[in-house]
Every structure is written in structure tokens, then in C-alpha cells.
TORKOL-4160 file (C-alpha; in steps of 0.2 Angstrom, whole numbers, padded with zeros to 4 digits, m for minus):
434
<pt num="1" X="m0150" Y="0023" Z="0040"/>
<pt num="2" X="m0138" Y="0023" Z="0056"/>
<pt num="3" X="m0145" Y="0022" Z="0074"/>
<pt num="4" X="m0144" Y="0038" Z="0081"/>
<pt num="5" X="m0146" Y="0043" Z="0100"/>
<pt num="6" X="m0156" Y="0058" Z="0108"/>
<pt num="7" X="m0149" Y="0076" Z="0104"/>
<pt num="8" X="m0145" Y="0086" Z="0122"/>
<pt num="9" X="m0141" Y="0105" Z="0123"/>
<pt num="10" X="m0125" Y="0109" Z="0132"/>
<pt num="11" X="m0114" Y="0123" Z="0135"/>
<pt num="12" X="m0096" Y="0120" Z="0130"/>
<pt num="13" X="m0080" Y="0128" Z="0135"/>
<pt num="14" X="m0075" Y="0135" Z="0118"/>
<pt num="15" X="m0057" Y="0145" Z="0123"/>
<pt num="16" X="m0047" Y="0152" Z="0137"/>
<pt num="17" X="m0056" Y="0145" Z="0153"/>
<pt num="18" X="m0047" Y="0154" Z="0167"/>
<pt num="19" X="m0042" Y="0141" Z="0181"/>
<pt num="20" X="m0050" Y="0148" Z="0197"/>
<pt num="21" X="m0037" Y="0151" Z="0210"/>
<pt num="22" X="m0041" Y="0148" Z="0228"/>
<pt num="23" X="m0034" Y="0161" Z="0239"/>
<pt num="24" X="m0027" Y="0151" Z="0254"/>
<pt num="25" X="m0031" Y="0165" Z="0266"/>
<pt num="26" X="m0042" Y="0166" Z="0281"/>
<pt num="27" X="m0053" Y="0181" Z="0280"/>
<pt num="28" X="m0063" Y="0187" Z="0296"/>
<pt num="29" X="m0076" Y="0199" Z="0293"/>
<pt num="30" X="m0082" Y="0213" Z="0304"/>
<pt num="31" X="m0097" Y="0218" Z="0291"/>
<pt num="32" X="m0112" Y="0218" Z="0301"/>
<pt num="33" X="m0121" Y="0208" Z="0287"/>
<pt num="34" X="m0110" Y="0195" Z="0290"/>
<pt num="35" X="m0106" Y="0195" Z="0308"/>
<pt num="36" X="m0111" Y="0178" Z="0310"/>
<pt num="37" X="m0098" Y="0171" Z="0298"/>
<pt num="38" X="m0083" Y="0160" Z="0303"/>
<pt num="39" X="m0066" Y="0159" Z="0294"/>
<pt num="40" X="m0070" Y="0159" Z="0275"/>
<pt num="41" X="m0061" Y="0152" Z="0260"/>
<pt num="42" X="m0060" Y="0163" Z="0245"/>
<pt num="43" X="m0060" Y="0162" Z="0227"/>
<pt num="44" X="m0059" Y="0175" Z="0212"/>
<pt num="45" X="m0072" Y="0180" Z="0201"/>
<pt num="46" X="m0066" Y="0173" Z="0183"/>
<pt num="47" X="m0070" Y="0176" Z="0166"/>
<pt num="48" X="m0075" Y="0160" Z="0153"/>
<pt num="49" X="m0077" Y="0160" Z="0135"/>
<pt num="50" X="m0092" Y="0149" Z="0131"/>
<pt num="51" X="m0102" Y="0144" Z="0116"/>
<pt num="52" X="m0118" Y="0136" Z="0115"/>
<pt num="53" X="m0119" Y="0120" Z="0106"/>
<pt num="54" X="m0130" Y="0105" Z="0102"/>
<pt num="55" X="m0123" Y="0087" Z="0103"/>
<pt num="56" X="m0130" Y="0072" Z="0094"/>
<pt num="57" X="m0123" Y="0056" Z="0088"/>
<pt num="58" X="m0124" Y="0046" Z="0072"/>
<pt num="59" X="m0114" Y="0033" Z="0062"/>
<pt num="60" X="m0099" Y="0035" Z="0051"/>
<pt num="61" X="m0104" Y="0034" Z="0032"/>
<pt num="62" X="m0095" Y="0037" Z="0016"/>
<pt num="63" X="m0103" Y="0042" Z="m0001"/>
<pt num="64" X="m0103" Y="0034" Z="m0011"/>
<pt num="65" X="m0103" Y="0016" Z="m0005"/>
<pt num="66" X="m0108" Y="m0001" Z="m0011"/>
<pt num="67" X="m0109" Y="m0019" Z="m0007"/>
<pt num="68" X="m0105" Y="m0029" Z="m0023"/>
<pt num="69" X="m0114" Y="m0044" Z="m0024"/>
<pt num="70" X="m0112" Y="m0060" Z="m0036"/>
<pt num="71" X="m0124" Y="m0060" Z="m0051"/>
<pt num="72" X="m0121" Y="m0078" Z="m0054"/>
<pt num="73" X="m0115" Y="m0094" Z="m0046"/>
<pt num="74" X="m0099" Y="m0103" Z="m0050"/>
<pt num="75" X="m0080" Y="m0105" Z="m0044"/>
<pt num="76" X="m0069" Y="m0089" Z="m0042"/>
<pt num="77" X="m0056" Y="m0089" Z="m0054"/>
<pt num="78" X="m0047" Y="m0072" Z="m0054"/>
<pt num="79" X="m0045" Y="m0059" Z="m0039"/>
<pt num="80" X="m0038" Y="m0042" Z="m0044"/>
<pt num="81" X="m0041" Y="m0033" Z="m0028"/>
<pt num="82" X="m0036" Y="m0033" Z="m0010"/>
<pt num="83" X="m0043" Y="m0023" Z="0004"/>
<pt num="84" X="m0035" Y="m0005" Z="0004"/>
<pt num="85" X="m0034" Y="m0006" Z="m0016"/>
<pt num="86" X="m0039" Y="0010" Z="m0024"/>
<pt num="87" X="m0049" Y="0005" Z="m0040"/>
<pt num="88" X="m0058" Y="0016" Z="m0055"/>
<pt num="89" X="m0075" Y="0014" Z="m0061"/>
<pt num="90" X="m0076" Y="m0001" Z="m0073"/>
<pt num="91" X="m0061" Y="m0010" Z="m0066"/>
<pt num="92" X="m0064" Y="m0028" Z="m0065"/>
<pt num="93" X="m0061" Y="m0035" Z="m0047"/>
<pt num="94" X="m0065" Y="m0052" Z="m0047"/>
<pt num="95" X="m0071" Y="m0065" Z="m0059"/>
<pt num="96" X="m0079" Y="m0082" Z="m0060"/>
<pt num="97" X="m0071" Y="m0098" Z="m0070"/>
<pt num="98" X="m0082" Y="m0098" Z="m0086"/>
<pt num="99" X="m0083" Y="m0116" Z="m0086"/>
<pt num="100" X="m0091" Y="m0116" Z="m0068"/>
<pt num="101" X="m0105" Y="m0104" Z="m0073"/>
<pt num="102" X="m0121" Y="m0108" Z="m0084"/>
<pt num="103" X="m0122" Y="m0113" Z="m0102"/>
<pt num="104" X="m0132" Y="m0096" Z="m0105"/>
<pt num="105" X="m0116" Y="m0086" Z="m0099"/>
<pt num="106" X="m0105" Y="m0096" Z="m0110"/>
<pt num="107" X="m0116" Y="m0093" Z="m0125"/>
<pt num="108" X="m0116" Y="m0075" Z="m0121"/>
<pt num="109" X="m0098" Y="m0073" Z="m0123"/>
<pt num="110" X="m0099" Y="m0080" Z="m0140"/>
<pt num="111" X="m0115" Y="m0069" Z="m0144"/>
<pt num="112" X="m0105" Y="m0054" Z="m0138"/>
<pt num="113" X="m0090" Y="m0057" Z="m0150"/>
<pt num="114" X="m0102" Y="m0059" Z="m0165"/>
<pt num="115" X="m0114" Y="m0044" Z="m0160"/>
<pt num="116" X="m0099" Y="m0032" Z="m0158"/>
<pt num="117" X="m0091" Y="m0039" Z="m0175"/>
<pt num="118" X="m0108" Y="m0035" Z="m0183"/>
<pt num="119" X="m0110" Y="m0019" Z="m0176"/>
<pt num="120" X="m0091" Y="m0014" Z="m0181"/>
<pt num="121" X="m0097" Y="m0020" Z="m0200"/>
<pt num="122" X="m0111" Y="m0009" Z="m0200"/>
<pt num="123" X="m0103" Y="0007" Z="m0192"/>
<pt num="124" X="m0089" Y="0004" Z="m0204"/>
<pt num="125" X="m0099" Y="0003" Z="m0218"/>
<pt num="126" X="m0103" Y="0023" Z="m0215"/>
<pt num="127" X="m0087" Y="0032" Z="m0209"/>
<pt num="128" X="m0099" Y="0047" Z="m0207"/>
<pt num="129" X="m0110" Y="0038" Z="m0196"/>
<pt num="130" X="m0098" Y="0030" Z="m0186"/>
<pt num="131" X="m0089" Y="0047" Z="m0182"/>
<pt num="132" X="m0107" Y="0054" Z="m0178"/>
<pt num="133" X="m0110" Y="0042" Z="m0165"/>
<pt num="134" X="m0091" Y="0045" Z="m0158"/>
<pt num="135" X="m0096" Y="0064" Z="m0158"/>
<pt num="136" X="m0112" Y="0062" Z="m0149"/>
<pt num="137" X="m0106" Y="0050" Z="m0135"/>
<pt num="138" X="m0093" Y="0064" Z="m0132"/>
<pt num="139" X="m0105" Y="0079" Z="m0132"/>
<pt num="140" X="m0116" Y="0068" Z="m0120"/>
<pt num="141" X="m0103" Y="0066" Z="m0108"/>
<pt num="142" X="m0096" Y="0083" Z="m0110"/>
<pt num="143" X="m0114" Y="0090" Z="m0106"/>
<pt num="144" X="m0116" Y="0079" Z="m0092"/>
<pt num="145" X="m0100" Y="0083" Z="m0084"/>
<pt num="146" X="m0105" Y="0102" Z="m0086"/>
<pt num="147" X="m0121" Y="0099" Z="m0077"/>
<pt num="148" X="m0114" Y="0091" Z="m0063"/>
<pt num="149" X="m0101" Y="0104" Z="m0062"/>
<pt num="150" X="m0113" Y="0118" Z="m0061"/>
<pt num="151" X="m0124" Y="0108" Z="m0047"/>
<pt num="152" X="m0108" Y="0105" Z="m0037"/>
<pt num="153" X="m0104" Y="0124" Z="m0038"/>
<pt num="154" X="m0122" Y="0129" Z="m0033"/>
<pt num="155" X="m0124" Y="0116" Z="m0020"/>
<pt num="156" X="m0108" Y="0112" Z="m0010"/>
<pt num="157" X="m0103" Y="0125" Z="0002"/>
<pt num="158" X="m0085" Y="0120" Z="0004"/>
<pt num="159" X="m0076" Y="0122" Z="m0013"/>
<pt num="160" X="m0058" Y="0123" Z="m0013"/>
<pt num="161" X="m0052" Y="0140" Z="m0017"/>
<pt num="162" X="m0036" Y="0149" Z="m0016"/>
<pt num="163" X="m0034" Y="0168" Z="m0013"/>
<pt num="164" X="m0018" Y="0178" Z="m0016"/>
<pt num="165" X="m0013" Y="0193" Z="m0004"/>
<pt num="166" X="m0002" Y="0207" Z="m0009"/>
<pt num="167" X="0007" Y="0218" Z="0002"/>
<pt num="168" X="0022" Y="0231" Z="0001"/>
<pt num="169" X="0038" Y="0227" Z="0010"/>
<pt num="170" X="0055" Y="0235" Z="0012"/>
<pt num="171" X="0069" Y="0229" Z="0000"/>
<pt num="172" X="0086" Y="0236" Z="0000"/>
<pt num="173" X="0082" Y="0254" Z="m0003"/>
<pt num="174" X="0066" Y="0253" Z="m0011"/>
<pt num="175" X="0049" Y="0244" Z="m0009"/>
<pt num="176" X="0042" Y="0229" Z="m0019"/>
<pt num="177" X="0026" Y="0218" Z="m0018"/>
<pt num="178" X="0026" Y="0202" Z="m0008"/>
<pt num="179" X="0013" Y="0190" Z="m0014"/>
<pt num="180" X="0006" Y="0175" Z="m0002"/>
<pt num="181" X="m0006" Y="0162" Z="m0007"/>
<pt num="182" X="m0020" Y="0157" Z="0005"/>
<pt num="183" X="m0031" Y="0141" Z="0002"/>
<pt num="184" X="m0047" Y="0139" Z="0008"/>
<pt num="185" X="m0065" Y="0131" Z="0007"/>
<pt num="186" X="m0081" Y="0140" Z="0005"/>
<pt num="187" X="m0095" Y="0144" Z="m0006"/>
<pt num="188" X="m0091" Y="0147" Z="m0025"/>
<pt num="189" X="m0090" Y="0164" Z="m0030"/>
<pt num="190" X="m0103" Y="0172" Z="m0042"/>
<pt num="191" X="m0092" Y="0172" Z="m0056"/>
<pt num="192" X="m0087" Y="0154" Z="m0056"/>
<pt num="193" X="m0106" Y="0151" Z="m0055"/>
<pt num="194" X="m0110" Y="0162" Z="m0070"/>
<pt num="195" X="m0094" Y="0155" Z="m0081"/>
<pt num="196" X="m0101" Y="0137" Z="m0076"/>
<pt num="197" X="m0119" Y="0142" Z="m0082"/>
<pt num="198" X="m0112" Y="0148" Z="m0099"/>
<pt num="199" X="m0102" Y="0133" Z="m0101"/>
<pt num="200" X="m0116" Y="0122" Z="m0099"/>
<pt num="201" X="m0127" Y="0131" Z="m0110"/>
<pt num="202" X="m0113" Y="0130" Z="m0124"/>
<pt num="203" X="m0112" Y="0111" Z="m0120"/>
<pt num="204" X="m0130" Y="0109" Z="m0122"/>
<pt num="205" X="m0131" Y="0117" Z="m0138"/>
<pt num="206" X="m0115" Y="0106" Z="m0144"/>
<pt num="207" X="m0124" Y="0090" Z="m0139"/>
<pt num="208" X="m0142" Y="0095" Z="m0148"/>
<pt num="209" X="m0132" Y="0098" Z="m0164"/>
<pt num="210" X="m0123" Y="0081" Z="m0162"/>
<pt num="211" X="m0139" Y="0072" Z="m0158"/>
<pt num="212" X="m0147" Y="0080" Z="m0172"/>
<pt num="213" X="m0133" Y="0075" Z="m0185"/>
<pt num="214" X="m0133" Y="0058" Z="m0179"/>
<pt num="215" X="m0152" Y="0056" Z="m0180"/>
<pt num="216" X="m0149" Y="0062" Z="m0198"/>
<pt num="217" X="m0136" Y="0049" Z="m0203"/>
<pt num="218" X="m0146" Y="0036" Z="m0194"/>
<pt num="219" X="m0161" Y="0038" Z="m0206"/>
<pt num="220" X="m0153" Y="0031" Z="m0220"/>
<pt num="221" X="m0156" Y="0012" Z="m0225"/>
<pt num="222" X="m0146" Y="0005" Z="m0212"/>
<pt num="223" X="m0152" Y="0015" Z="m0196"/>
<pt num="224" X="m0163" Y="0000" Z="m0188"/>
<pt num="225" X="m0150" Y="m0011" Z="m0191"/>
<pt num="226" X="m0137" Y="m0003" Z="m0181"/>
<pt num="227" X="m0150" Y="0001" Z="m0167"/>
<pt num="228" X="m0154" Y="m0018" Z="m0167"/>
<pt num="229" X="m0134" Y="m0022" Z="m0168"/>
<pt num="230" X="m0131" Y="m0011" Z="m0153"/>
<pt num="231" X="m0145" Y="m0018" Z="m0143"/>
<pt num="232" X="m0138" Y="m0036" Z="m0145"/>
<pt num="233" X="m0122" Y="m0030" Z="m0140"/>
<pt num="234" X="m0127" Y="m0022" Z="m0125"/>
<pt num="235" X="m0139" Y="m0038" Z="m0119"/>
<pt num="236" X="m0123" Y="m0050" Z="m0122"/>
<pt num="237" X="m0111" Y="m0038" Z="m0114"/>
<pt num="238" X="m0124" Y="m0036" Z="m0098"/>
<pt num="239" X="m0125" Y="m0056" Z="m0097"/>
<pt num="240" X="m0106" Y="m0058" Z="m0098"/>
<pt num="241" X="m0104" Y="m0045" Z="m0084"/>
<pt num="242" X="m0113" Y="m0057" Z="m0072"/>
<pt num="243" X="m0098" Y="m0066" Z="m0070"/>
<pt num="244" X="m0087" Y="m0051" Z="m0063"/>
<pt num="245" X="m0088" Y="m0040" Z="m0049"/>
<pt num="246" X="m0084" Y="m0023" Z="m0057"/>
<pt num="247" X="m0081" Y="m0007" Z="m0047"/>
<pt num="248" X="m0097" Y="0006" Z="m0050"/>
<pt num="249" X="m0086" Y="0020" Z="m0044"/>
<pt num="250" X="m0069" Y="0026" Z="m0042"/>
<pt num="251" X="m0065" Y="0022" Z="m0023"/>
<pt num="252" X="m0056" Y="0010" Z="m0011"/>
<pt num="253" X="m0058" Y="m0008" Z="m0007"/>
<pt num="254" X="m0063" Y="m0010" Z="0011"/>
<pt num="255" X="m0065" Y="m0030" Z="0011"/>
<pt num="256" X="m0064" Y="m0045" Z="m0001"/>
<pt num="257" X="m0073" Y="m0060" Z="0006"/>
<pt num="258" X="m0067" Y="m0072" Z="m0008"/>
<pt num="259" X="m0051" Y="m0080" Z="m0014"/>
<pt num="260" X="m0048" Y="m0091" Z="m0030"/>
<pt num="261" X="m0056" Y="m0105" Z="m0028"/>
<pt num="262" X="m0071" Y="m0101" Z="m0017"/>
<pt num="263" X="m0089" Y="m0107" Z="m0024"/>
<pt num="264" X="m0100" Y="m0093" Z="m0023"/>
<pt num="265" X="m0119" Y="m0091" Z="m0025"/>
<pt num="266" X="m0131" Y="m0078" Z="m0034"/>
<pt num="267" X="m0132" Y="m0064" Z="m0022"/>
<pt num="268" X="m0117" Y="m0069" Z="m0011"/>
<pt num="269" X="m0108" Y="m0053" Z="m0004"/>
<pt num="270" X="m0090" Y="m0052" Z="m0011"/>
<pt num="271" X="m0083" Y="m0034" Z="m0010"/>
<pt num="272" X="m0087" Y="m0018" Z="m0001"/>
<pt num="273" X="m0081" Y="m0001" Z="m0009"/>
<pt num="274" X="m0083" Y="0016" Z="m0003"/>
<pt num="275" X="m0075" Y="0033" Z="m0008"/>
<pt num="276" X="m0068" Y="0038" Z="0008"/>
<pt num="277" X="m0065" Y="0054" Z="0004"/>
<pt num="278" X="m0083" Y="0059" Z="0007"/>
<pt num="279" X="m0088" Y="0057" Z="0024"/>
<pt num="280" X="m0103" Y="0061" Z="0033"/>
<pt num="281" X="m0114" Y="0057" Z="0048"/>
<pt num="282" X="m0133" Y="0058" Z="0048"/>
<pt num="283" X="m0140" Y="0063" Z="0065"/>
<pt num="284" X="m0156" Y="0068" Z="0074"/>
<pt num="285" X="m0159" Y="0084" Z="0083"/>
<pt num="286" X="m0173" Y="0087" Z="0095"/>
<pt num="287" X="m0188" Y="0100" Z="0089"/>
<pt num="288" X="m0182" Y="0110" Z="0104"/>
<pt num="289" X="m0165" Y="0114" Z="0096"/>
<pt num="290" X="m0168" Y="0112" Z="0077"/>
<pt num="291" X="m0172" Y="0130" Z="0074"/>
<pt num="292" X="m0155" Y="0136" Z="0080"/>
<pt num="293" X="m0146" Y="0126" Z="0067"/>
<pt num="294" X="m0142" Y="0132" Z="0051"/>
<pt num="295" X="m0132" Y="0125" Z="0035"/>
<pt num="296" X="m0114" Y="0129" Z="0037"/>
<pt num="297" X="m0113" Y="0127" Z="0056"/>
<pt num="298" X="m0096" Y="0121" Z="0061"/>
<pt num="299" X="m0096" Y="0102" Z="0069"/>
<pt num="300" X="m0082" Y="0094" Z="0079"/>
<pt num="301" X="m0083" Y="0075" Z="0081"/>
<pt num="302" X="m0075" Y="0060" Z="0091"/>
<pt num="303" X="m0078" Y="0041" Z="0086"/>
<pt num="304" X="m0080" Y="0028" Z="0100"/>
<pt num="305" X="m0069" Y="0017" Z="0089"/>
<pt num="306" X="m0054" Y="0031" Z="0087"/>
<pt num="307" X="m0052" Y="0039" Z="0104"/>
<pt num="308" X="m0043" Y="0054" Z="0102"/>
<pt num="309" X="m0044" Y="0057" Z="0085"/>
<pt num="310" X="m0053" Y="0073" Z="0081"/>
<pt num="311" X="m0064" Y="0076" Z="0066"/>
<pt num="312" X="m0071" Y="0092" Z="0060"/>
<pt num="313" X="m0085" Y="0097" Z="0048"/>
<pt num="314" X="m0101" Y="0107" Z="0045"/>
<pt num="315" X="m0120" Y="0105" Z="0044"/>
<pt num="316" X="m0123" Y="0101" Z="0025"/>
<pt num="317" X="m0142" Y="0099" Z="0027"/>
<pt num="318" X="m0157" Y="0100" Z="0038"/>
<pt num="319" X="m0172" Y="0091" Z="0034"/>
<pt num="320" X="m0188" Y="0103" Z="0038"/>
<pt num="321" X="m0199" Y="0088" Z="0040"/>
<pt num="322" X="m0199" Y="0079" Z="0057"/>
<pt num="323" X="m0202" Y="0062" Z="0062"/>
<pt num="324" X="m0207" Y="0054" Z="0078"/>
<pt num="325" X="m0194" Y="0044" Z="0087"/>
<pt num="326" X="m0198" Y="0034" Z="0103"/>
<pt num="327" X="m0212" Y="0048" Z="0107"/>
<pt num="328" X="m0200" Y="0063" Z="0102"/>
<pt num="329" X="m0200" Y="0073" Z="0086"/>
<pt num="330" X="m0184" Y="0073" Z="0078"/>
<pt num="331" X="m0176" Y="0081" Z="0063"/>
<pt num="332" X="m0164" Y="0073" Z="0051"/>
<pt num="333" X="m0147" Y="0083" Z="0050"/>
<pt num="334" X="m0133" Y="0079" Z="0040"/>
<pt num="335" X="m0116" Y="0084" Z="0044"/>
<pt num="336" X="m0101" Y="0082" Z="0031"/>
<pt num="337" X="m0085" Y="0078" Z="0039"/>
<pt num="338" X="m0067" Y="0081" Z="0033"/>
<pt num="339" X="m0055" Y="0067" Z="0031"/>
<pt num="340" X="m0043" Y="0067" Z="0046"/>
<pt num="341" X="m0024" Y="0070" Z="0040"/>
<pt num="342" X="m0014" Y="0054" Z="0038"/>
<pt num="343" X="m0019" Y="0037" Z="0035"/>
<pt num="344" X="m0031" Y="0034" Z="0049"/>
<pt num="345" X="m0041" Y="0017" Z="0048"/>
<pt num="346" X="m0059" Y="0024" Z="0046"/>
<pt num="347" X="m0072" Y="0011" Z="0054"/>
<pt num="348" X="m0088" Y="0014" Z="0044"/>
<pt num="349" X="m0103" Y="0013" Z="0054"/>
<pt num="350" X="m0095" Y="0017" Z="0070"/>
<pt num="351" X="m0104" Y="0028" Z="0083"/>
<pt num="352" X="m0097" Y="0047" Z="0080"/>
<pt num="353" X="m0102" Y="0060" Z="0094"/>
<pt num="354" X="m0106" Y="0077" Z="0086"/>
<pt num="355" X="m0105" Y="0094" Z="0095"/>
<pt num="356" X="m0113" Y="0107" Z="0083"/>
<pt num="357" X="m0108" Y="0125" Z="0086"/>
<pt num="358" X="m0125" Y="0135" Z="0086"/>
<pt num="359" X="m0118" Y="0152" Z="0092"/>
<pt num="360" X="m0104" Y="0164" Z="0094"/>
<pt num="361" X="m0091" Y="0163" Z="0108"/>
<pt num="362" X="m0099" Y="0174" Z="0123"/>
<pt num="363" X="m0088" Y="0179" Z="0138"/>
<pt num="364" X="m0096" Y="0178" Z="0155"/>
<pt num="365" X="m0091" Y="0179" Z="0173"/>
<pt num="366" X="m0091" Y="0164" Z="0185"/>
<pt num="367" X="m0090" Y="0160" Z="0202"/>
<pt num="368" X="m0089" Y="0144" Z="0212"/>
<pt num="369" X="m0107" Y="0137" Z="0216"/>
<pt num="370" X="m0103" Y="0138" Z="0235"/>
<pt num="371" X="m0101" Y="0156" Z="0233"/>
<pt num="372" X="m0119" Y="0158" Z="0230"/>
<pt num="373" X="m0131" Y="0165" Z="0244"/>
<pt num="374" X="m0150" Y="0164" Z="0243"/>
<pt num="375" X="m0162" Y="0173" Z="0254"/>
<pt num="376" X="m0180" Y="0181" Z="0252"/>
<pt num="377" X="m0172" Y="0194" Z="0241"/>
<pt num="378" X="m0164" Y="0182" Z="0229"/>
<pt num="379" X="m0146" Y="0176" Z="0225"/>
<pt num="380" X="m0131" Y="0186" Z="0230"/>
<pt num="381" X="m0112" Y="0183" Z="0234"/>
<pt num="382" X="m0101" Y="0190" Z="0247"/>
<pt num="383" X="m0087" Y="0201" Z="0238"/>
<pt num="384" X="m0071" Y="0207" Z="0248"/>
<pt num="385" X="m0069" Y="0226" Z="0244"/>
<pt num="386" X="m0058" Y="0235" Z="0255"/>
<pt num="387" X="m0055" Y="0224" Z="0268"/>
<pt num="388" X="m0075" Y="0221" Z="0271"/>
<pt num="389" X="m0087" Y="0209" Z="0264"/>
<pt num="390" X="m0101" Y="0218" Z="0254"/>
<pt num="391" X="m0116" Y="0210" Z="0247"/>
<pt num="392" X="m0119" Y="0210" Z="0229"/>
<pt num="393" X="m0135" Y="0203" Z="0220"/>
<pt num="394" X="m0132" Y="0192" Z="0206"/>
<pt num="395" X="m0142" Y="0181" Z="0194"/>
<pt num="396" X="m0136" Y="0163" Z="0192"/>
<pt num="397" X="m0134" Y="0155" Z="0174"/>
<pt num="398" X="m0126" Y="0140" Z="0168"/>
<pt num="399" X="m0116" Y="0128" Z="0178"/>
<pt num="400" X="m0099" Y="0124" Z="0171"/>
<pt num="401" X="m0091" Y="0110" Z="0183"/>
<pt num="402" X="m0090" Y="0117" Z="0200"/>
<pt num="403" X="m0092" Y="0136" Z="0193"/>
<pt num="404" X="m0108" Y="0145" Z="0188"/>
<pt num="405" X="m0111" Y="0158" Z="0178"/>
<pt num="406" X="m0118" Y="0175" Z="0185"/>
<pt num="407" X="m0123" Y="0192" Z="0181"/>
<pt num="408" X="m0122" Y="0206" Z="0193"/>
<pt num="409" X="m0111" Y="0221" Z="0199"/>
<pt num="410" X="m0094" Y="0210" Z="0198"/>
<pt num="411" X="m0078" Y="0212" Z="0191"/>
<pt num="412" X="m0066" Y="0199" Z="0184"/>
<pt num="413" X="m0052" Y="0196" Z="0199"/>
<pt num="414" X="m0064" Y="0202" Z="0212"/>
<pt num="415" X="m0063" Y="0191" Z="0228"/>
<pt num="416" X="m0078" Y="0182" Z="0234"/>
<pt num="417" X="m0081" Y="0171" Z="0249"/>
<pt num="418" X="m0087" Y="0154" Z="0248"/>
<pt num="419" X="m0092" Y="0152" Z="0267"/>
<pt num="420" X="m0111" Y="0154" Z="0270"/>
<pt num="421" X="m0119" Y="0166" Z="0283"/>
<pt num="422" X="m0124" Y="0155" Z="0297"/>
<pt num="423" X="m0140" Y="0163" Z="0297"/>
<pt num="424" X="m0145" Y="0154" Z="0281"/>
<pt num="425" X="m0147" Y="0138" Z="0275"/>
<pt num="426" X="m0135" Y="0131" Z="0262"/>
<pt num="427" X="m0143" Y="0137" Z="0245"/>
<pt num="428" X="m0147" Y="0130" Z="0229"/>
<pt num="429" X="m0142" Y="0143" Z="0217"/>
<pt num="430" X="m0155" Y="0139" Z="0203"/>
<pt num="431" X="m0171" Y="0139" Z="0214"/>
<pt num="432" X="m0176" Y="0137" Z="0231"/>
<pt num="433" X="m0165" Y="0129" Z="0246"/>
<pt num="434" X="m0157" Y="0114" Z="0247"/>
């Protein structure tokens, strides 16, 4: 589990921040309410588009990921993989010299050959049983694939899909259809899930039929012999495999710790492998913010190890059971990330800073903090209208840089003065005087 940092709720400028244009003019006021003011700097009321967010952090991880260790000691004989190589499940990445391993492994190699020959003889003596075993294995694999595919459609919120759009365009003296294709990701359509459910039911029935046929043929005189022979093959193969580092899944080799001739011991790390197409971060969110999050919320992220590289993703799951971390209640939130374009180096374990969008974009008005006045009647600003300064009561909100969000009788583009009435102390726009 990665080390995680404390969440903090922020206001994030999502788009279209209007630059505040200071009006470099002097304004003398004749308004009785501001008779003590000196020459005042002015600024415009601006519109900002904000999105409420929660920020957090965690470590960049890939799924699946594996540390592959030696199951036996000896001298490395063959190295078939290098960092960066893409491998398939079952590929042999490194092997030991058989003469450098224990005598039990050497014996297992001979046992495997003999056991396999014995099994082949038994199976070949009954063609129907051999074919039934092949059919059963295939039916089982088809059933497991159908089951996995249905779960994928039911649970993954980012299923690759394509939709086609048709529009009528003028062509010559007539009209024709123009078709456009749009690729996107989202929850699986209902008809996909229904089709996958039907296919799973069919594959299950075929698997059960194959199992019954295999069991029927196994009930013959050789059934126990075949089972015993297969067990010997499996046991010998497992022992022989301890001489090799074997890829457990399709993925990319991240590191190889040994070269031919190295002497290694049992349990020693040899290879790190991961599927870098499936990246994720598990973060922790404070109890004050967790209720605002939902699965599917959009996320942007940056890595401390890759400055300038932007990641995108979505909230994939939220653990409803909190845990106490440093005296605070936190909730585990998994964020699935899209792999960035190009061949970027992806340092697994590096810190990822997450910004989770938890609200829709909201347009608000803002003025410089220095324009906010405060007296016994509350907060207000001086607005220049028709050549005079007019008091307008406001309520201050979020602070964004040197600006503060306000609500009140204001319009975008209106001019406010940033000079303070000499009869007031410099205000604190969010409570009391400075």
C-alpha cells in the first residue's frame, strides 16, 4: 500500500479566468459617503469559472504487478528478457544451469519425461477419453472467458465503444448521407450485458456437458490410472519450473537483476514485471469530503517524477469503511488512470498529486481583495456609477489568488475602487477587522 498524504479541499480555476485589468486612472469622488477618500486605484468586476475539487496524493501503481523470485538456488544459465521487453504469460525469462541445482530438480526432469510418456500412453489407448479431455479443457476456458467478460462489462465504467453519426449534406444537385465515427469510453450498453449473460449461460451448459462426457469415459477401467499419471506430470513439472523465472501474465519487464553466470539463492529477486496499460493510484480522502465523491468523478494528476506530464482518470471505487490515520478518519479511494500518450517512462511508486473534480463548473463574480470594505453593517464595495462612487453591500466567498468571490448587486465589467475610506480600518474580508 502506498504512502498517502492528507486531503485538502480547494477551489480550482477550471477555465476562462478573466485577467483583472487595473484601470490606471485617478478617481476623485464627490459622494458624501466617501468624502474622506484620496485618489483611488480602480479595478473591474470580473467573471471566473470555478470547479470545486478535492486534492489528494498516492503512489503510481500498475495492475497486475509482480516481483518474481527464484524458487531454487544455482547459477544463471540463460537470460531471455531485458528491461522494456513485452512478454506473454508462460514465457521463460531466465533459467538456471541444471548441473548447478539440487539433485531433486535434476531427478524431476527425468521424472517429467517418464510421467508425460506414461500419461500419453494411457490417453492414446482411449481416443475418446483423450478427445474428451481436450474438449473439457477448451469448454472450461471458454466458460471462464465468458464469465470474465461479463464481469468486465458489469463493473468497468470505461468500456471502449464506437458510435456512428449520420447527417444529410448537399452533394451536387442532391443530398446524401455523411457518416462520422466517434470513439469513446463509458459504461457498457444494456444489450451488450444481456448478450454476454446469454453467452455465459451457453458456455456454462457446454462446459457441464463436456464434464459429464469426460466423467463418463473416465468411469472405465483406466480412470484411476489416468488421474494418477496426470498428478505425477503436474508434480514433476512444478519441480522443474523452480529452475526458471516464468512470466505469470502478459506485461512488460521493468527490471532484470541477473545476467548469465550469476549465482543466485532461493527467494532472491530476479525480475519485476507489470502491465503498464492498467495504471492506478489509491488515495485517502478525509471524512469531511468523502460524501461529495462518487464513482466516475473526473481526475487530473501529475507525478513528482514527471513534471509537466498530465495524467487523466476517473474515480473507480470508494471504500465505505474508513480507517484512522494519524488521528483522522480517512477513506480509501481508487483512481484508475489513463496511460499517457507516447512512450513516457512510468516510475512506479512515484508520488501522484490528484485533483478530483467533485462539482460542476460555476460562474461567479470576483473583485480584488483590497476592494472589500467592512463596517458594522457588513462587507461592501465602492462601485463607480455615473461618475460617482456608490456603496454596494456584498458577501465575500472563496479567495482565488488576489481576488475574492462576491455576491451582491454587481455586474461583470463594473468599476470598483480599491482605496479605503479613511474612516475605516483595513478590513479582513472574511471576519472582523485586521
